[in-house]
A tleap script that builds the chain and sets N, CA, C and O, in Angstrom:
source leaprc.protein.ff14SB
mol = sequence {
  NMET ILE LEU VAL ARG GLN GLU ILE GLY ASP
  VAL LEU ARG ASP PHE ARG LEU GLN LYS GLY
  ARG THR LEU ARG GLN VAL ALA SER LYS ALA
  SER VAL ALA LEU GLY TYR LEU SER GLU VAL
  GLU ARG GLY GLN LYS GLU ALA SER SER GLU
  ILE LEU ALA SER VAL ALA GLU ALA LEU ASP
  THR PRO ILE SER VAL ILE MET ARG GLU VAL
  GLY ASP ARG LEU ALA VAL LEU GLU GLY ILE
  GLU SER ILE VAL PRO ASP ALA LEU PRO GLU
  ASP PHE ALA ALA GLY PHE ASP GLY GLU LEU
  VAL SER GLN CARG
}
set mol.1.N position { 203.726 158.185 200.633 }
set mol.1.CA position { 203.339 157.813 201.981 }
set mol.1.C position { 201.985 158.458 202.303 }
set mol.1.O position { 201.761 159.633 202.015 }
set mol.2.N position { 201.104 157.683 202.894 }
set mol.2.CA position { 199.793 158.177 203.289 }
set mol.2.C position { 199.918 158.850 204.651 }
set mol.2.O position { 200.455 158.270 205.595 }
set mol.3.N position { 199.419 160.074 204.740 }
set mol.3.CA position { 199.423 160.791 206.008 }
set mol.3.C position { 198.006 160.830 206.563 }
set mol.3.O position { 197.108 161.413 205.955 }
set mol.4.N position { 197.814 160.215 207.708 }
set mol.4.CA position { 196.493 160.178 208.326 }
set mol.4.C position { 196.035 161.592 208.649 }
set mol.4.O position { 194.859 161.916 208.481 }
set mol.5.N position { 196.945 162.432 209.107 }
set mol.5.CA position { 196.548 163.799 209.455 }
set mol.5.C position { 196.009 164.558 208.247 }
set mol.5.O position { 195.142 165.419 208.394 }
set mol.6.N position { 196.514 164.249 207.056 }
set mol.6.CA position { 196.014 164.889 205.837 }
set mol.6.C position { 194.580 164.452 205.553 }
set mol.6.O position { 193.735 165.274 205.198 }
set mol.7.N position { 194.313 163.172 205.708 }
set mol.7.CA position { 192.951 162.658 205.478 }
set mol.7.C position { 191.982 163.206 206.516 }
set mol.7.O position { 190.851 163.559 206.181 }
set mol.8.N position { 192.412 163.281 207.769 }
set mol.8.CA position { 191.557 163.852 208.809 }
set mol.8.C position { 191.223 165.300 208.465 }
set mol.8.O position { 190.067 165.714 208.553 }
set mol.9.N position { 192.222 166.052 208.079 }
set mol.9.CA position { 191.997 167.448 207.705 }
set mol.9.C position { 191.047 167.587 206.526 }
set mol.9.O position { 190.161 168.441 206.532 }
set mol.10.N position { 191.235 166.744 205.514 }
set mol.10.CA position { 190.353 166.794 204.345 }
set mol.10.C position { 188.911 166.481 204.727 }
set mol.10.O position { 187.979 167.131 204.253 }
set mol.11.N position { 188.736 165.488 205.581 }
set mol.11.CA position { 187.382 165.104 206.001 }
set mol.11.C position { 186.748 166.221 206.830 }
set mol.11.O position { 185.579 166.551 206.626 }
set mol.12.N position { 187.492 166.798 207.748 }
set mol.12.CA position { 186.955 167.900 208.543 }
set mol.12.C position { 186.538 169.063 207.652 }
set mol.12.O position { 185.471 169.646 207.843 }
set mol.13.N position { 187.378 169.398 206.682 }
set mol.13.CA position { 187.044 170.482 205.754 }
set mol.13.C position { 185.787 170.143 204.953 }
set mol.13.O position { 184.900 170.982 204.794 }
set mol.14.N position { 185.717 168.913 204.452 }
set mol.14.CA position { 184.549 168.512 203.661 }
set mol.14.C position { 183.264 168.603 204.478 }
set mol.14.O position { 182.253 169.108 203.989 }
set mol.15.N position { 183.297 168.123 205.710 }
set mol.15.CA position { 182.105 168.210 206.562 }
set mol.15.C position { 181.754 169.662 206.856 }
set mol.15.O position { 180.580 170.033 206.845 }
set mol.16.N position { 182.760 170.481 207.119 }
set mol.16.CA position { 182.512 171.906 207.396 }
set mol.16.C position { 181.849 172.581 206.204 }
set mol.16.O position { 180.882 173.327 206.361 }
set mol.17.N position { 182.373 172.314 205.014 }
set mol.17.CA position { 181.803 172.928 203.811 }
set mol.17.C position { 180.395 172.396 203.526 }
set mol.17.O position { 179.521 173.150 203.098 }
set mol.18.N position { 180.179 171.103 203.761 }
set mol.18.CA position { 178.837 170.531 203.575 }
set mol.18.C position { 177.818 171.201 204.496 }
set mol.18.O position { 176.654 171.373 204.133 }
set mol.19.N position { 178.270 171.574 205.686 }
set mol.19.CA position { 177.384 172.230 206.648 }
set mol.19.C position { 177.249 173.731 206.362 }
set mol.19.O position { 176.446 174.415 206.998 }
set mol.20.N position { 178.031 174.238 205.411 }
set mol.20.CA position { 177.972 175.653 205.058 }
set mol.20.C position { 178.529 176.572 206.130 }
set mol.20.O position { 178.061 177.698 206.301 }
set mol.21.N position { 179.523 176.089 206.845 }
set mol.21.CA position { 180.104 176.880 207.926 }
set mol.21.C position { 181.494 177.368 207.552 }
set mol.21.O position { 182.214 176.721 206.791 }
set mol.22.N position { 181.853 178.508 208.096 }
set mol.22.CA position { 183.189 179.047 207.857 }
set mol.22.C position { 184.158 178.454 208.871 }
set mol.22.O position { 183.763 177.930 209.912 }
set mol.23.N position { 185.408 178.551 208.541 }
set mol.23.CA position { 186.457 178.104 209.463 }
set mol.23.C position { 186.343 178.868 210.779 }
set mol.23.O position { 186.495 178.288 211.854 }
set mol.24.N position { 186.079 180.151 210.691 }
set mol.24.CA position { 185.949 180.995 211.885 }
set mol.24.C position { 184.786 180.524 212.773 }
set mol.24.O position { 184.927 180.472 213.995 }
set mol.25.N position { 183.657 180.185 212.176 }
set mol.25.CA position { 182.498 179.723 212.947 }
set mol.25.C position { 182.806 178.433 213.698 }
set mol.25.O position { 182.494 178.302 214.882 }
set mol.26.N position { 183.416 177.488 213.004 }
set mol.26.CA position { 183.713 176.198 213.620 }
set mol.26.C position { 184.775 176.359 214.708 }
set mol.26.O position { 184.648 175.792 215.793 }
set mol.27.N position { 185.802 177.119 214.420 }
set mol.27.CA position { 186.862 177.334 215.408 }
set mol.27.C position { 186.297 177.977 216.673 }
set mol.27.O position { 186.641 177.577 217.785 }
set mol.28.N position { 185.438 178.962 216.500 }
set mol.28.CA position { 184.839 179.643 217.649 }
set mol.28.C position { 183.971 178.696 218.464 }
set mol.28.O position { 184.082 178.650 219.689 }
set mol.29.N position { 183.113 177.946 217.798 }
set mol.29.CA position { 182.210 177.022 218.500 }
set mol.29.C position { 182.989 175.891 219.186 }
set mol.29.O position { 182.583 175.411 220.244 }
set mol.30.N position { 184.097 175.471 218.587 }
set mol.30.CA position { 184.906 174.391 219.152 }
set mol.30.C position { 185.935 174.895 220.167 }
set mol.30.O position { 186.637 174.096 220.787 }
set mol.31.N position { 186.024 176.208 220.335 }
set mol.31.CA position { 187.018 176.825 221.222 }
set mol.31.C position { 188.431 176.427 220.830 }
set mol.31.O position { 189.250 176.056 221.671 }
set mol.32.N position { 188.694 176.514 219.527 }
set mol.32.CA position { 190.000 176.191 218.964 }
set mol.32.C position { 190.488 177.425 218.213 }
set mol.32.O position { 189.694 178.110 217.569 }
set mol.33.N position { 191.781 177.716 218.289 }
set mol.33.CA position { 192.327 178.863 217.566 }
set mol.33.C position { 192.102 178.690 216.063 }
set mol.33.O position { 192.307 177.610 215.510 }
set mol.34.N position { 191.688 179.749 215.435 }
set mol.34.CA position { 191.408 179.730 213.996 }
set mol.34.C position { 192.600 179.231 213.196 }
set mol.34.O position { 192.443 178.383 212.317 }
set mol.35.N position { 193.783 179.741 213.486 }
set mol.35.CA position { 194.989 179.334 212.762 }
set mol.35.C position { 195.309 177.866 212.961 }
set mol.35.O position { 195.753 177.190 212.034 }
set mol.36.N position { 195.084 177.371 214.177 }
set mol.36.CA position { 195.360 175.964 214.464 }
set mol.36.C position { 194.409 175.072 213.687 }
set mol.36.O position { 194.837 174.084 213.091 }
set mol.37.N position { 193.107 175.411 213.684 }
set mol.37.CA position { 192.140 174.606 212.943 }
set mol.37.C position { 192.455 174.629 211.449 }
set mol.37.O position { 192.300 173.619 210.761 }
set mol.38.N position { 192.891 175.764 210.958 }
set mol.38.CA position { 193.288 175.862 209.553 }
set mol.38.C position { 194.450 174.913 209.252 }
set mol.38.O position { 194.457 174.243 208.218 }
set mol.39.N position { 195.422 174.859 210.150 }
set mol.39.CA position { 196.563 173.954 209.967 }
set mol.39.C position { 196.139 172.492 210.036 }
set mol.39.O position { 196.671 171.654 209.308 }
set mol.40.N position { 195.182 172.183 210.910 }
set mol.40.CA position { 194.661 170.814 210.998 }
set mol.40.C position { 193.984 170.452 209.689 }
set mol.40.O position { 194.232 169.377 209.144 }
set mol.41.N position { 193.134 171.331 209.173 }
set mol.41.CA position { 192.436 171.060 207.917 }
set mol.41.C position { 193.402 170.884 206.745 }
set mol.41.O position { 193.124 170.123 205.818 }
set mol.42.N position { 194.515 171.573 206.786 }
set mol.42.CA position { 195.498 171.455 205.705 }
set mol.42.C position { 196.473 170.301 205.923 }
set mol.42.O position { 197.375 170.085 205.114 }
set mol.43.N position { 196.289 169.559 207.020 }
set mol.43.CA position { 197.140 168.408 207.291 }
set mol.43.C position { 198.514 168.769 207.790 }
set mol.43.O position { 199.436 167.956 207.718 }
set mol.44.N position { 198.668 169.980 208.297 }
set mol.44.CA position { 199.966 170.425 208.787 }
set mol.44.C position { 200.162 170.162 210.275 }
set mol.44.O position { 201.293 170.132 210.762 }
set mol.45.N position { 199.066 169.973 210.990 }
set mol.45.CA position { 199.129 169.714 212.432 }
set mol.45.C position { 198.331 168.469 212.762 }
set mol.45.O position { 197.316 168.182 212.127 }
set mol.46.N position { 198.802 167.722 213.773 }
set mol.46.CA position { 198.074 166.570 214.303 }
set mol.46.C position { 197.110 167.092 215.365 }
set mol.46.O position { 197.523 167.802 216.281 }
set mol.47.N position { 195.854 166.751 215.251 }
set mol.47.CA position { 194.872 167.168 216.244 }
set mol.47.C position { 194.730 166.086 217.310 }
set mol.47.O position { 194.710 164.894 217.001 }
set mol.48.N position { 194.632 166.509 218.557 }
set mol.48.CA position { 194.408 165.553 219.646 }
set mol.48.C position { 192.976 165.032 219.563 }
set mol.48.O position { 192.136 165.589 218.856 }
set mol.49.N position { 192.722 163.973 220.288 }
set mol.49.CA position { 191.360 163.420 220.298 }
set mol.49.C position { 190.380 164.428 220.906 }
set mol.49.O position { 189.216 164.472 220.508 }
set mol.50.N position { 190.833 165.224 221.851 }
set mol.50.CA position { 189.975 166.240 222.458 }
set mol.50.C position { 189.604 167.318 221.434 }
set mol.50.O position { 188.454 167.753 221.373 }
set mol.51.N position { 190.582 167.742 220.633 }
set mol.51.CA position { 190.320 168.749 219.599 }
set mol.51.C position { 189.370 168.176 218.552 }
set mol.51.O position { 188.427 168.847 218.131 }
set mol.52.N position { 189.618 166.939 218.133 }
set mol.52.CA position { 188.736 166.312 217.148 }
set mol.52.C position { 187.311 166.215 217.677 }
set mol.52.O position { 186.358 166.465 216.940 }
set mol.53.N position { 187.160 165.858 218.940 }
set mol.53.CA position { 185.830 165.760 219.536 }
set mol.53.C position { 185.145 167.127 219.570 }
set mol.53.O position { 183.948 167.225 219.301 }
set mol.54.N position { 185.889 168.173 219.898 }
set mol.54.CA position { 185.324 169.528 219.939 }
set mol.54.C position { 184.896 169.988 218.548 }
set mol.54.O position { 183.833 170.585 218.382 }
set mol.55.N position { 185.719 169.709 217.571 }
set mol.55.CA position { 185.391 170.111 216.194 }
set mol.55.C position { 184.189 169.317 215.691 }
set mol.55.O position { 183.304 169.878 215.046 }
set mol.56.N position { 184.149 168.027 215.978 }
set mol.56.CA position { 183.004 167.206 215.574 }
set mol.56.C position { 181.720 167.749 216.193 }
set mol.56.O position { 180.695 167.847 215.519 }
set mol.57.N position { 181.779 168.097 217.464 }
set mol.57.CA position { 180.606 168.668 218.129 }
set mol.57.C position { 180.209 169.996 217.490 }
set mol.57.O position { 179.024 170.274 217.305 }
set mol.58.N position { 181.203 170.808 217.158 }
set mol.58.CA position { 180.923 172.088 216.503 }
set mol.58.C position { 180.284 171.894 215.134 }
set mol.58.O position { 179.542 172.754 214.658 }
set mol.59.N position { 180.573 170.770 214.511 }
set mol.59.CA position { 179.996 170.451 213.202 }
set mol.59.C position { 178.687 169.667 213.324 }
set mol.59.O position { 178.093 169.283 212.317 }
set mol.60.N position { 178.240 169.433 214.564 }
set mol.60.CA position { 177.028 168.638 214.808 }
set mol.60.C position { 177.101 167.289 214.096 }
set mol.60.O position { 176.130 166.827 213.497 }
set mol.61.N position { 178.271 166.676 214.179 }
set mol.61.CA position { 178.522 165.394 213.524 }
set mol.61.C position { 179.216 164.465 214.517 }
set mol.61.O position { 180.222 164.845 215.115 }
set mol.62.N position { 178.694 163.257 214.700 }
set mol.62.CA position { 179.365 162.334 215.621 }
set mol.62.C position { 180.802 162.057 215.172 }
set mol.62.O position { 181.075 161.916 213.980 }
set mol.63.N position { 181.698 161.985 216.128 }
set mol.63.CA position { 183.099 161.715 215.800 }
set mol.63.C position { 183.236 160.375 215.088 }
set mol.63.O position { 184.129 160.199 214.259 }
set mol.64.N position { 182.351 159.427 215.410 }
set mol.64.CA position { 182.414 158.121 214.749 }
set mol.64.C position { 182.156 158.250 213.250 }
set mol.64.O position { 182.741 157.514 212.455 }
set mol.65.N position { 181.295 159.169 212.865 }
set mol.65.CA position { 181.010 159.386 211.441 }
set mol.65.C position { 182.240 159.978 210.756 }
set mol.65.O position { 182.596 159.581 209.646 }
set mol.66.N position { 182.873 160.915 211.419 }
set mol.66.CA position { 184.080 161.531 210.858 }
set mol.66.C position { 185.181 160.486 210.713 }
set mol.66.O position { 185.819 160.397 209.663 }
set mol.67.N position { 185.406 159.697 211.758 }
set mol.67.CA position { 186.477 158.710 211.699 }
set mol.67.C position { 186.159 157.586 210.711 }
set mol.67.O position { 187.068 157.022 210.102 }
set mol.68.N position { 184.901 157.266 210.553 }
set mol.68.CA position { 184.516 156.247 209.555 }
set mol.68.C position { 184.877 156.737 208.160 }
set mol.68.O position { 185.402 155.982 207.342 }
set mol.69.N position { 184.591 158.009 207.896 }
set mol.69.CA position { 184.931 158.580 206.587 }
set mol.69.C position { 186.443 158.584 206.383 }
set mol.69.O position { 186.924 158.275 205.292 }
set mol.70.N position { 187.189 158.932 207.420 }
set mol.70.CA position { 188.654 158.895 207.327 }
set mol.70.C position { 189.116 157.479 207.004 }
set mol.70.O position { 189.950 157.283 206.121 }
set mol.71.N position { 188.581 156.499 207.713 }
set mol.71.CA position { 188.945 155.098 207.478 }
set mol.71.C position { 188.617 154.644 206.069 }
set mol.71.O position { 189.410 153.951 205.432 }
set mol.72.N position { 187.444 155.036 205.583 }
set mol.72.CA position { 187.056 154.664 204.217 }
set mol.72.C position { 188.009 155.265 203.190 }
set mol.72.O position { 188.390 154.603 202.225 }
set mol.73.N position { 188.390 156.518 203.401 }
set mol.73.CA position { 189.316 157.165 202.464 }
set mol.73.C position { 190.700 156.523 202.508 }
set mol.73.O position { 191.349 156.356 201.475 }
set mol.74.N position { 191.143 156.167 203.703 }
set mol.74.CA position { 192.439 155.500 203.823 }
set mol.74.C position { 192.415 154.149 203.117 }
set mol.74.O position { 193.384 153.771 202.459 }
set mol.75.N position { 191.311 153.424 203.253 }
set mol.75.CA position { 191.190 152.122 202.590 }
set mol.75.C position { 191.293 152.277 201.076 }
set mol.75.O position { 191.931 151.459 200.414 }
set mol.76.N position { 190.683 153.300 200.532 }
set mol.76.CA position { 190.768 153.548 199.085 }
set mol.76.C position { 192.211 153.846 198.701 }
set mol.76.O position { 192.716 153.313 197.712 }
set mol.77.N position { 192.874 154.693 199.479 }
set mol.77.CA position { 194.269 155.025 199.185 }
set mol.77.C position { 195.180 153.808 199.279 }
set mol.77.O position { 196.157 153.697 198.537 }
set mol.78.N position { 194.860 152.901 200.187 }
set mol.78.CA position { 195.654 151.687 200.347 }
set mol.78.C position { 195.274 150.611 199.332 }
set mol.78.O position { 195.934 149.576 199.229 }
set mol.79.N position { 194.220 150.868 198.598 }
set mol.79.CA position { 193.805 149.917 197.575 }
set mol.79.C position { 193.092 148.706 198.114 }
set mol.79.O position { 193.102 147.643 197.493 }
set mol.80.N position { 192.471 148.861 199.271 }
set mol.80.CA position { 191.715 147.734 199.828 }
set mol.80.C position { 190.258 148.134 199.958 }
set mol.80.O position { 189.919 149.314 200.050 }
set mol.81.N position { 189.407 147.120 199.963 }
set mol.81.CA position { 187.992 147.380 200.162 }
set mol.81.C position { 187.701 147.371 201.649 }
set mol.81.O position { 188.462 146.813 202.440 }
set mol.82.N position { 186.614 147.981 202.013 }
set mol.82.CA position { 186.209 148.030 203.404 }
set mol.82.C position { 186.053 146.615 203.952 }
set mol.82.O position { 185.423 145.763 203.326 }
set mol.83.N position { 186.623 146.380 205.108 }
set mol.83.CA position { 186.563 145.069 205.740 }
set mol.83.C position { 185.183 144.848 206.370 }
set mol.83.O position { 184.675 143.727 206.399 }
set mol.84.N position { 184.598 145.917 206.865 }
set mol.84.CA position { 183.299 145.822 207.513 }
set mol.84.C position { 182.219 146.192 206.499 }
set mol.84.O position { 182.250 147.281 205.926 }
set mol.85.N position { 181.254 145.276 206.276 }
set mol.85.CA position { 180.196 145.591 205.309 }
set mol.85.C position { 179.292 146.705 205.831 }
set mol.85.O position { 179.168 146.899 207.040 }
set mol.86.N position { 178.663 147.433 204.910 }
set mol.86.CA position { 177.740 148.487 205.295 }
set mol.86.C position { 176.401 147.932 205.780 }
set mol.86.O position { 175.645 148.637 206.450 }
set mol.87.N position { 176.107 146.692 205.451 }
set mol.87.CA position { 174.844 146.076 205.855 }
set mol.87.C position { 175.077 144.611 206.186 }
set mol.87.O position { 176.021 143.990 205.697 }
set mol.88.N position { 174.216 144.079 207.012 }
set mol.88.CA position { 174.291 142.666 207.355 }
set mol.88.C position { 173.567 141.845 206.296 }
set mol.88.O position { 172.599 142.320 205.701 }
set mol.89.N position { 174.022 140.622 206.055 }
set mol.89.CA position { 173.285 139.753 205.137 }
set mol.89.C position { 171.879 139.516 205.689 }
set mol.89.O position { 171.689 139.429 206.902 }
set mol.90.N position { 170.900 139.413 204.795 }
set mol.90.CA position { 169.511 139.253 205.223 }
set mol.90.C position { 169.309 138.020 206.101 }
set mol.90.O position { 168.553 138.074 207.071 }
set mol.91.N position { 169.968 136.921 205.777 }
set mol.91.CA position { 169.781 135.707 206.569 }
set mol.91.C position { 170.344 135.858 207.988 }
set mol.91.O position { 169.882 135.182 208.907 }
set mol.92.N position { 171.326 136.727 208.172 }
set mol.92.CA position { 171.881 136.970 209.508 }
set mol.92.C position { 170.862 137.707 210.364 }
set mol.92.O position { 170.674 137.365 211.531 }
set mol.93.N position { 170.211 138.703 209.807 }
set mol.93.CA position { 169.264 139.526 210.539 }
set mol.93.C position { 167.966 138.786 210.827 }
set mol.93.O position { 167.215 139.211 211.705 }
set mol.94.N position { 167.673 137.698 210.125 }
set mol.94.CA position { 166.405 136.979 210.279 }
set mol.94.C position { 166.206 136.432 211.686 }
set mol.94.O position { 165.065 136.280 212.122 }
set mol.95.N position { 167.271 136.135 212.401 }
set mol.95.CA position { 167.158 135.565 213.730 }
set mol.95.C position { 166.942 136.574 214.838 }
set mol.95.O position { 166.844 136.186 216.002 }
set mol.96.N position { 166.865 137.852 214.518 }
set mol.96.CA position { 166.731 138.891 215.527 }
set mol.96.C position { 165.329 139.475 215.542 }
set mol.96.O position { 164.583 139.367 214.569 }
set mol.97.N position { 164.987 140.093 216.660 }
set mol.97.CA position { 163.704 140.753 216.820 }
set mol.97.C position { 163.560 141.835 215.758 }
set mol.97.O position { 164.492 142.605 215.527 }
set mol.98.N position { 162.429 141.898 215.130 }
set mol.98.CA position { 162.173 142.855 214.051 }
set mol.98.C position { 162.327 144.300 214.456 }
set mol.98.O position { 162.626 145.150 213.617 }
set mol.99.N position { 162.124 144.601 215.756 }
set mol.99.CA position { 162.273 145.976 216.215 }
set mol.99.C position { 163.742 146.395 216.277 }
set mol.99.O position { 164.058 147.578 216.154 }
set mol.100.N position { 164.617 145.448 216.463 }
set mol.100.CA position { 166.038 145.754 216.581 }
set mol.100.C position { 166.722 145.891 215.229 }
set mol.100.O position { 167.740 146.574 215.114 }
set mol.101.N position { 166.176 145.252 214.212 }
set mol.101.CA position { 166.817 145.223 212.909 }
set mol.101.C position { 165.855 145.794 211.885 }
set mol.101.O position { 164.721 145.330 211.764 }
set mol.102.N position { 166.301 146.790 211.154 }
set mol.102.CA position { 165.448 147.317 210.086 }
set mol.102.C position { 165.888 146.710 208.768 }
set mol.102.O position { 167.065 146.782 208.416 }
set mol.103.N position { 164.989 146.133 208.056 }
set mol.103.CA position { 165.271 145.524 206.753 }
set mol.103.C position { 165.183 146.603 205.694 }
set mol.103.O position { 164.362 147.513 205.801 }
set mol.104.N position { 166.014 146.512 204.679 }
set mol.104.CA position { 165.953 147.498 203.585 }
set mol.104.C position { 165.034 147.019 202.507 }
set mol.104.O position { 164.849 147.707 201.502 }
savepdb mol mol.pdb
quit
Protein backbone atom coordinates (compact mmCIF):
# COMPACT_ATOMS: atom_id res chain seq x y z
CA UNK A 1 0.00 0.00 0.00
CA UNK A 2 1.28 3.46 -0.90
CA UNK A 3 1.32 5.89 2.01
CA UNK A 4 1.08 9.52 0.97
CA UNK A 5 2.46 10.64 4.32
CA UNK A 6 5.61 8.59 3.65
CA UNK A 7 6.16 10.28 0.28
CA UNK A 8 5.53 13.72 1.79
CA UNK A 9 8.07 12.99 4.50
CA UNK A 10 10.64 11.74 2.00
CA UNK A 11 10.20 14.83 -0.17
CA UNK A 12 10.49 17.19 2.80
CA UNK A 13 13.66 15.43 3.92
CA UNK A 14 15.13 15.53 0.41
CA UNK A 15 14.45 19.26 0.06
CA UNK A 16 15.88 19.93 3.53
CA UNK A 17 19.06 18.02 2.74
CA UNK A 18 19.38 19.71 -0.67
CA UNK A 19 19.24 23.06 1.12
CA UNK A 20 21.90 21.88 3.58
CA UNK A 21 19.72 22.50 6.60
CA UNK A 22 19.39 20.49 9.78
CA UNK A 23 16.12 19.21 11.12
CA UNK A 24 16.58 21.56 14.09
CA UNK A 25 17.01 24.61 11.82
CA UNK A 26 13.90 23.87 9.79
CA UNK A 27 11.79 23.01 12.82
CA UNK A 28 12.82 26.24 14.54
CA UNK A 29 12.16 28.43 11.49
CA UNK A 30 8.80 26.72 10.87
CA UNK A 31 7.82 26.92 14.57
CA UNK A 32 7.27 23.17 14.65
CA UNK A 33 8.45 20.81 17.40
CA UNK A 34 11.65 19.05 16.39
CA UNK A 35 10.29 15.61 17.31
CA UNK A 36 7.08 16.21 15.37
CA UNK A 37 8.93 17.28 12.22
CA UNK A 38 11.15 14.22 12.56
CA UNK A 39 8.05 12.00 12.70
CA UNK A 40 6.59 13.75 9.65
CA UNK A 41 9.81 13.19 7.70
CA UNK A 42 9.79 9.52 8.66
CA UNK A 43 6.17 9.16 7.54
CA UNK A 44 4.92 8.42 11.03
CA UNK A 45 2.70 11.49 11.37
CA UNK A 46 0.27 13.23 9.01
CA UNK A 47 1.12 16.91 8.68
CA UNK A 48 -1.68 19.46 8.38
CA UNK A 49 -1.71 21.86 5.46
CA UNK A 50 -0.67 24.63 7.86
CA UNK A 51 2.37 22.64 9.02
CA UNK A 52 3.31 21.80 5.43
CA UNK A 53 3.05 25.47 4.48
CA UNK A 54 5.26 26.49 7.43
CA UNK A 55 7.88 23.87 6.59
CA UNK A 56 7.83 24.84 2.90
CA UNK A 57 8.37 28.47 3.87
CA UNK A 58 11.20 27.45 6.19
CA UNK A 59 12.77 25.63 3.26
CA UNK A 60 12.30 28.67 0.97
CA UNK A 61 10.41 26.39 -1.40
CA UNK A 62 6.89 26.95 -2.72
CA UNK A 63 4.44 24.37 -1.41
CA UNK A 64 3.36 23.76 -5.00
CA UNK A 65 6.89 22.57 -5.83
CA UNK A 66 6.87 20.20 -2.86
CA UNK A 67 3.44 18.81 -3.71
CA UNK A 68 4.37 18.45 -7.39
CA UNK A 69 7.34 16.31 -6.38
CA UNK A 70 5.10 14.23 -4.11
CA UNK A 71 2.64 13.75 -6.98
CA UNK A 72 5.40 12.76 -9.39
CA UNK A 73 6.74 10.19 -6.94
CA UNK A 74 3.28 8.76 -6.33
CA UNK A 75 2.74 8.44 -10.08
CA UNK A 76 5.96 6.43 -10.38
CA UNK A 77 4.90 4.17 -7.51
CA UNK A 78 1.51 3.67 -9.14
CA UNK A 79 3.17 2.86 -12.43
CA UNK A 80 1.61 5.70 -14.36
CA UNK A 81 3.17 8.52 -16.28
CA UNK A 82 2.49 12.12 -15.43
CA UNK A 83 -0.87 13.21 -16.82
CA UNK A 84 0.20 16.83 -17.10
CA UNK A 85 3.07 17.46 -19.54
CA UNK A 86 6.07 19.48 -18.36
CA UNK A 87 5.85 21.67 -21.47
CA UNK A 88 3.23 22.77 -23.94
CA UNK A 89 3.44 21.64 -27.56
CA UNK A 90 5.09 24.31 -29.70
CA UNK A 91 2.05 24.71 -31.95
CA UNK A 92 -0.14 25.41 -28.90
CA UNK A 93 2.09 28.24 -27.69
CA UNK A 94 2.29 29.82 -31.18
CA UNK A 95 -1.07 31.56 -30.73
CA UNK A 96 -0.02 33.46 -27.61
CA UNK A 97 1.87 36.69 -27.06
CA UNK A 98 5.61 36.05 -27.08
CA UNK A 99 6.04 37.80 -23.74
CA UNK A 100 3.70 35.38 -22.02
CA UNK A 101 5.24 32.20 -23.40
CA UNK A 102 8.93 31.40 -23.36
CA UNK A 103 10.04 29.01 -26.08
CA UNK A 104 12.78 26.51 -25.31
